[in-house]
C-alpha positions as CSV (number, residue, x, y, z in Angstrom):
1,M,15.8,-1.1,51.4
2,F,19.3,-1.6,52.8
3,T,20.0,-4.2,50.1
4,T,19.0,-1.7,47.4
5,L,21.4,0.9,48.9
6,K,24.2,-1.6,49.1
7,N,23.8,-2.6,45.5
8,A,23.4,1.0,44.4
9,F,26.8,2.0,45.8
10,K,28.4,-0.7,43.6
11,I,27.4,1.3,40.5
12,K,29.6,4.3,39.7
13,E,26.9,6.4,38.2
14,I,24.5,6.1,41.1
15,R,27.4,6.6,43.6
16,R,28.1,9.9,41.8
17,K,24.4,10.9,42.1
18,V,24.3,10.0,45.8
19,F,27.5,12.0,46.4
20,F,26.1,15.0,44.5
21,T,22.9,14.9,46.6
22,F,24.9,14.7,49.8
23,L,26.9,17.8,48.8
24,M,23.8,19.7,48.1
25,L,22.3,18.8,51.5
26,V,25.5,20.0,53.2
27,V,25.1,23.3,51.4
28,I,21.6,23.6,52.7
29,R,22.5,22.9,56.3
30,L,25.4,25.5,56.0
31,G,22.9,28.0,54.5
32,S,20.6,27.4,57.5
33,Q,23.2,29.0,59.7
34,L,23.8,32.2,57.7
35,P,21.9,35.1,59.4
36,V,19.9,37.7,57.5
37,P,21.8,41.1,57.6
38,G,20.4,43.6,60.0
39,V,18.5,41.1,62.1
40,D,18.7,41.0,65.9
41,R,18.8,37.2,66.3
42,T,18.8,37.4,70.1
43,Y,15.6,39.4,70.1
44,F,14.0,37.0,67.6
45,A,14.9,34.0,69.8
46,R,13.3,35.6,72.8
47,W,10.2,36.5,70.8
48,F,9.9,33.0,69.5
49,E,10.1,31.5,73.1
50,S,7.5,33.9,74.3
51,Q,4.8,32.7,71.9
52,T,2.2,30.3,73.3
53,G,1.0,29.2,69.9
54,D,2.4,26.3,68.0
55,A,2.0,27.7,64.5
56,F,5.6,28.9,64.3
57,N,6.9,25.7,66.0
58,F,5.3,23.8,63.1
59,F,6.8,26.1,60.5
60,D,10.3,26.0,62.2
61,A,10.2,22.2,62.1
62,F,9.7,22.3,58.4
63,T,12.6,24.8,57.9
64,G,15.0,22.7,60.0
65,G,15.6,25.5,62.5
66,S,16.2,28.2,59.8
67,F,13.2,30.1,60.9
68,L,14.3,30.2,64.5
69,N,17.8,31.3,63.5
70,M,16.3,33.8,61.0
71,S,18.8,32.6,58.4
72,V,18.6,33.4,54.7
73,L,16.8,30.1,54.2
74,A,14.1,31.0,56.8
75,L,11.3,30.6,54.3
76,N,12.7,27.3,53.1
77,I,10.8,25.7,50.2
78,T,7.3,26.4,51.6
79,P,6.6,29.0,48.9
80,Y,7.4,26.4,46.3
81,I,5.2,23.8,47.9
82,T,2.3,26.4,48.1
83,S,2.9,27.4,44.5
84,S,2.8,23.8,43.4
85,I,-0.5,23.2,45.2
86,I,-2.0,26.4,43.7
87,M,-0.9,25.4,40.2
88,Q,-2.3,21.9,40.6
89,L,-5.6,23.4,41.6
90,M,-5.5,26.0,38.9
91,T,-4.8,23.4,36.3
92,I,-8.2,21.9,37.0
93,A,-10.0,25.2,37.0
94,I,-8.3,26.9,34.0
95,P,-8.7,25.1,30.6
96,K,-5.6,26.7,29.2
97,L,-3.4,25.2,32.0
98,E,-5.2,21.9,31.6
99,E,-4.4,22.0,27.9
100,M,-0.7,22.7,28.7
101,Q,-0.6,19.7,31.1
102,R,-1.9,17.4,28.3
103,D,0.7,18.7,25.8
104,G,3.3,16.3,27.2
105,A,6.9,17.3,28.1
106,D,6.6,20.8,26.6
107,G,3.4,21.6,28.4
108,R,4.9,20.4,31.7
109,K,7.9,22.6,31.2
110,K,5.7,25.6,30.8
111,I,3.8,24.8,33.9
112,A,7.0,24.3,35.8
113,S,8.2,27.7,34.6
114,I,5.0,29.4,35.8
115,T,5.3,27.6,39.1
116,R,8.8,29.1,39.6
117,Y,7.5,32.6,39.0
118,V,4.6,32.1,41.4
119,T,7.1,30.8,44.0
120,V,9.1,34.0,43.8
121,A,6.0,36.1,44.1
122,L,4.8,34.1,47.2
123,A,8.3,34.4,48.7
124,L,8.2,38.2,48.1
125,I,4.8,38.4,49.9
126,E,5.8,36.2,52.8
127,S,9.2,37.9,53.3
128,G,7.5,41.3,53.1
129,V,5.0,40.4,55.8
130,M,7.7,39.0,58.0
131,A,10.1,42.0,57.5
132,I,7.3,44.5,58.3
133,G,5.5,42.6,60.9
134,F,8.6,41.5,62.9
135,G,10.6,44.6,62.1
136,R,8.0,46.9,63.8
137,Q,8.3,44.8,66.9
138,G,12.1,45.2,67.1
139,L,13.3,42.2,65.1
140,L,15.4,44.5,62.9
141,E,18.3,46.3,64.5
142,T,17.2,49.5,62.8
143,Y,13.7,49.6,61.3
144,N,14.0,51.5,58.1
145,V,13.2,51.0,54.4
146,M,16.7,49.9,53.5
147,N,16.8,47.1,56.1
148,V,13.3,46.0,55.2
149,I,14.3,45.7,51.5
150,T,17.5,43.8,52.5
151,V,15.5,41.3,54.6
152,I,12.9,40.8,51.8
153,A,15.7,40.3,49.2
154,A,17.7,37.9,51.4
155,L,14.7,35.7,52.3
156,T,13.4,35.6,48.7
157,A,16.8,34.8,47.3
158,G,17.2,32.0,49.9
159,S,13.8,30.5,48.9
160,A,14.7,30.7,45.2
161,F,18.1,29.1,45.9
162,L,16.6,26.2,47.7
163,M,14.1,25.7,44.8
164,W,17.1,25.7,42.4
165,I,19.0,23.1,44.6
166,G,15.9,20.9,44.6
167,E,15.7,20.9,40.8
168,R,19.4,20.1,40.6
169,I,19.0,17.1,42.9
170,T,16.1,16.0,40.7
171,E,18.2,16.3,37.5
172,N,21.7,15.3,38.7
173,G,21.1,13.5,42.0
174,V,18.9,10.7,43.1
175,G,15.7,12.5,42.1
176,N,12.7,13.7,44.1
177,G,14.8,16.9,44.9
178,I,12.2,19.2,46.5
179,S,10.9,16.5,48.8
180,I,14.5,15.6,49.8
181,V,15.2,19.2,50.7
182,L,12.1,19.3,52.9
183,T,12.9,16.0,54.5
184,I,16.5,16.8,55.4
185,N,15.3,20.0,57.2
186,I,12.8,18.0,59.2
187,L,15.4,15.3,60.1
188,S,17.8,17.9,61.3
189,R,15.5,18.7,64.2
190,M,14.6,15.1,65.2
191,P,17.8,14.2,67.1
192,Q,17.3,17.2,69.4
193,D,13.6,16.4,70.0
194,I,14.3,12.7,70.7
195,A,17.1,13.7,73.1
196,Q,14.6,16.1,74.8
197,L,12.1,13.2,75.2
198,F,14.6,11.0,76.8
199,E,15.8,13.8,79.1
200,Q,12.2,14.5,80.1
201,F,11.0,10.9,80.7
202,V,14.1,8.6,81.0
203,I,17.1,10.4,82.5
204,G,16.9,11.0,86.2
205,R,14.3,8.3,86.8
206,S,14.8,4.9,88.4
207,I,16.2,2.2,86.2
208,A,12.8,0.4,86.0
209,K,10.8,3.5,85.1
210,G,13.5,4.7,82.7
211,V,13.6,1.4,80.8
212,V,9.8,1.3,80.6
213,A,9.6,4.9,79.4
214,A,12.3,4.3,76.8
215,I,10.5,1.2,75.5
216,I,7.2,3.1,75.3
217,I,8.8,6.0,73.4
218,I,10.6,3.7,70.9
219,A,7.5,1.6,70.4
220,I,5.2,4.5,69.7
221,I,7.7,5.9,67.1
222,V,8.1,2.5,65.4
223,L,4.3,1.9,65.4
224,M,3.7,5.3,63.8
225,V,6.3,4.6,61.2
226,V,4.8,1.2,60.4
227,L,1.3,2.8,60.1
228,V,2.7,5.5,57.7
229,I,4.3,2.8,55.6
230,V,1.0,0.8,55.4
231,L,-0.9,4.0,54.4
232,N,1.7,4.9,51.8
233,D,1.9,1.4,50.2
234,G,-1.8,0.4,50.6
235,V,-3.5,0.0,47.3
236,R,-6.9,-1.3,46.2
237,K,-6.6,-2.8,42.7
238,I,-9.7,-2.6,40.5
239,P,-9.5,-5.4,37.8
240,V,-10.1,-4.2,34.2
241,Q,-10.7,-6.5,31.2
242,Y,-10.1,-5.3,27.7
243,A,-12.2,-6.9,24.9
244,K,-10.6,-8.5,21.9
245,K,-10.8,-6.6,18.6
246,V,-9.5,-7.0,15.1
247,Q,-6.8,-4.6,13.8
248,G,-5.9,-5.4,10.3
249,R,-5.4,-9.1,10.1
250,K,-4.5,-9.5,13.8
251,M,-6.6,-10.0,16.9
252,V,-5.5,-7.6,19.7
253,G,-6.7,-6.9,23.2
254,G,-8.1,-9.4,25.6
255,Q,-5.5,-8.6,28.3
256,T,-6.4,-8.1,32.0
257,T,-5.0,-5.2,34.0
258,N,-6.1,-3.1,37.0
259,I,-6.6,0.4,38.3
260,P,-4.5,1.0,41.4
261,L,-6.3,3.2,43.9
262,K,-4.0,4.2,46.8
263,V,-5.4,4.1,50.3
264,N,-3.8,7.5,51.0
265,T,-4.8,9.1,47.7
266,S,-4.1,12.7,48.8
267,G,-0.8,12.1,50.7
268,V,0.0,14.7,53.3
269,I,-1.9,17.5,51.6
270,P,-5.1,17.3,53.8
271,V,-2.9,17.6,57.0
272,I,-1.1,20.6,55.6
273,F,-4.3,22.3,54.5
274,A,-6.0,21.6,57.9
275,S,-3.0,22.8,59.9
276,S,-2.6,25.9,57.9
277,L,-6.2,26.9,58.1
278,M,-6.3,26.2,61.9
279,Q,-3.1,28.3,62.5
280,L,-3.9,31.2,60.2
281,P,-5.7,33.3,62.9
282,V,-2.9,32.5,65.4
283,V,-0.2,33.6,62.9
284,I,-2.0,36.8,62.0
285,C,-2.4,37.8,65.7
286,S,1.3,37.0,66.4
287,L,2.6,39.0,63.4
288,F,0.6,42.1,64.3
289,N,1.2,41.6,68.1
290,V,-2.5,41.2,68.8
291,N,-3.1,39.4,72.1
292,G,-6.5,37.8,72.1
293,T,-8.5,38.3,75.3
294,G,-12.0,37.3,76.5
295,F,-14.0,35.4,73.9
296,W,-11.4,35.7,71.1
297,G,-8.7,34.6,73.5
298,E,-10.6,31.4,74.2
299,I,-11.0,30.9,70.5
300,L,-7.3,31.2,69.9
301,K,-6.5,28.8,72.6
302,G,-8.9,26.3,71.0
303,L,-6.9,26.6,67.8
304,N,-3.6,26.1,69.6
305,S,-2.7,22.4,69.7
306,N,-0.7,23.0,72.9
307,Y,-4.0,23.0,74.7
308,W,-5.5,19.9,73.0
309,C,-5.9,16.7,75.1
310,N,-4.9,18.6,78.2
311,P,-6.9,17.1,81.2
312,E,-7.0,20.5,82.9
313,H,-8.4,22.3,79.8
314,L,-10.6,19.7,78.0
315,V,-12.9,22.3,76.5
316,Y,-10.0,23.5,74.2
317,S,-9.9,20.0,72.7
318,I,-12.9,21.1,70.6
319,G,-10.2,22.5,68.4
320,L,-8.9,19.0,67.9
321,V,-12.4,17.8,66.7
322,V,-12.4,20.7,64.2
323,Y,-8.9,19.7,63.1
324,I,-10.0,16.0,62.5
325,V,-13.1,17.2,60.5
326,L,-10.9,19.4,58.4
327,V,-8.4,16.6,57.6
328,I,-11.2,14.3,56.5
329,F,-12.9,17.1,54.5
330,F,-9.7,18.0,52.7
331,A,-8.9,14.3,52.0
332,Y,-12.2,14.1,50.1
333,F,-11.9,17.5,48.5
334,Y,-8.3,17.0,47.2
335,T,-9.1,13.6,45.9
336,S,-12.2,14.8,44.1
337,I,-10.2,17.4,42.1
338,T,-7.3,15.2,41.3
339,F,-9.2,11.9,40.4
340,N,-12.1,12.0,38.0
341,P,-14.0,8.6,37.9
342,M,-16.1,9.8,34.9
343,E,-13.0,10.5,32.8
344,I,-11.5,7.1,33.8
345,A,-14.8,5.4,32.9
346,D,-15.0,7.2,29.5
347,N,-11.4,6.3,28.6
348,M,-12.0,2.7,29.5
349,K,-15.2,2.6,27.4
350,R,-13.4,4.1,24.3
351,Q,-10.6,1.6,24.6
352,G,-12.9,-1.4,25.0
353,G,-12.2,-1.9,28.7
354,F,-14.6,-2.8,31.4
355,I,-14.7,-3.9,35.1
356,P,-16.0,-7.5,35.3
357,G,-19.6,-7.4,36.4
358,I,-20.0,-3.6,35.9
359,R,-21.4,-2.1,32.7
360,P,-19.3,0.5,30.9
361,G,-20.1,4.2,31.2
362,K,-22.0,5.7,34.1
363,P,-22.3,2.4,36.1
364,T,-18.5,2.2,36.0
365,S,-18.1,5.8,37.2
366,D,-20.6,5.2,40.0
367,Y,-18.7,2.0,41.0
368,L,-15.3,3.8,41.1
369,T,-16.8,6.7,43.1
370,K,-18.3,4.3,45.6
371,I,-15.0,2.4,46.1
372,L,-13.0,5.7,46.1
373,N,-15.2,7.2,48.9
374,Y,-14.6,4.1,51.0
375,I,-10.8,4.1,50.4
376,V,-10.5,7.9,51.0
377,F,-12.3,7.5,54.4
378,I,-9.9,4.8,55.5
379,G,-6.9,6.8,54.4
380,A,-8.2,9.9,56.2
381,I,-8.7,8.0,59.4
382,G,-5.2,6.6,59.1
383,L,-3.8,10.2,58.6
384,T,-5.8,11.4,61.5
385,I,-4.5,8.7,63.9
386,V,-0.9,9.5,62.9
387,C,-1.4,13.2,63.4
388,V,-3.4,13.0,66.6
389,V,-1.1,10.6,68.6
390,P,1.6,13.3,69.1
391,Y,-1.1,15.8,70.2
392,F,-2.4,13.3,72.7
393,F,1.0,12.7,74.3
394,N,1.8,16.4,74.2
395,G,-1.4,17.3,76.0
396,V,-1.5,14.4,78.6
397,F,2.2,14.0,79.3
398,G,3.6,17.4,78.2
399,A,5.9,15.7,75.6
400,Q,6.7,18.8,73.6
401,V,8.5,18.1,70.3
402,S,8.7,20.0,67.1
403,F,8.1,17.0,64.8
404,G,4.7,15.2,64.7
405,G,2.6,13.0,62.6
406,T,3.0,15.3,59.6
407,S,6.7,15.2,59.7
408,L,6.8,11.4,60.0
409,I,4.4,11.1,57.0
410,I,6.7,13.3,54.9
411,I,9.9,11.5,56.0
412,V,8.7,8.0,55.5
413,S,7.0,8.8,52.2
414,V,10.0,10.6,50.8
415,V,12.4,7.8,51.9
416,L,10.3,5.1,50.3
417,E,9.8,7.1,47.1
418,T,13.6,7.8,46.9
419,V,14.5,4.2,47.3
420,K,12.0,3.3,44.5
421,Q,13.6,5.9,42.2
422,V,17.1,4.4,42.9
423,E,15.8,1.0,42.1
424,S,14.3,2.2,38.9
425,Q,17.6,3.8,37.9
426,M,19.4,0.6,38.6
427,L,16.9,-1.3,36.5
428,V,17.3,1.1,33.6
429,R,21.1,0.8,33.8
430,N,20.8,-3.0,33.7
431,Y,18.6,-2.8,30.6
432,K,21.1,-0.5,28.9
433,G,24.0,-2.8,29.8
434,F,22.1,-5.8,28.4
435,L,21.3,-3.9,25.1
436,N,25.0,-2.8,24.8
437,D,26.2,-6.3,25.2
């Protein structure tokens, strides 16, 4: 990876793209410090600290502290991510959208345009809920219609601006713009969290205990990063043989290729779905200032990851079991709607392809389904391990940090993908140079 970056900086065009991306990231971090007009930031900080749930901690980590500061970028690109997921699901459910997707570049442009409109609509809804829900509790200096409209406009504009920056990075920068915007926000909080860990477990201890604690912290982080890399790059290749056939006077075909099935076929989507579903009741209660008591209070504590793996409150770890089940379920669910073994088998059959030892048609579809189910389970277990490890240390040792397994998965995946895109741009440039010569 470092060799790739070193070689990339030797090329003027790629240096320009890297510099443009860096400038856009600086703009994002500056925007994260601009407050929304009419907001009492001191009151919001106190309210945030008084919450026992971790739903807003999770959201604040994704926004790079913008949510805590209640800046104009408080919503970040979460509306765009939600919109993209909705459009991906709707593409499968609505034939018209599926037809657009198959129309090539023009169809994808239309879907991208619809995604932008859905993003703005979601940002309006989310900012409206925040302005009304928080404003009634004293977040706004003066709770009136004008201030509510101002907050909604500022938050919606901030989310749309980040979406625009992400698209510019994709077009004029190193690519993968939306993911890079999300990653830089997560990274901005990690130094503070790591410093907090060292202050809690290393500083003030004896030399021997401090060194051991530091080694353990570093080892856990490194092992989790390695596991994420393995999950991200793990692929099961299914061999495919194409029969020879006559076209005109030539014999074509006969080549051997493969179908790459990724171990982590659904990426970080199952974790996001599971976390969002678990925290939805907590978010609703927090927004409307509803304090759960009695039976419902115990339910809310079970949904709160701050209580998971706590030796003093093991009963609340039932919520962790529910979380693991949801991650595995969404891994299978998302894979089932994005990967169609029957369609793959039919395409192979039409093109004269077959898996050695497997008959074309339904037997091929059944074989791919069997292999896919096995791979998805391995990927889901890997995702679960990465996500549960931080909860374990938070519960047992009280190591409270804003980033967790989800953040590491996103960071490592985006870094690897960005490096691959830089390598591909270097390769294309070399091809162009060879042709020009």
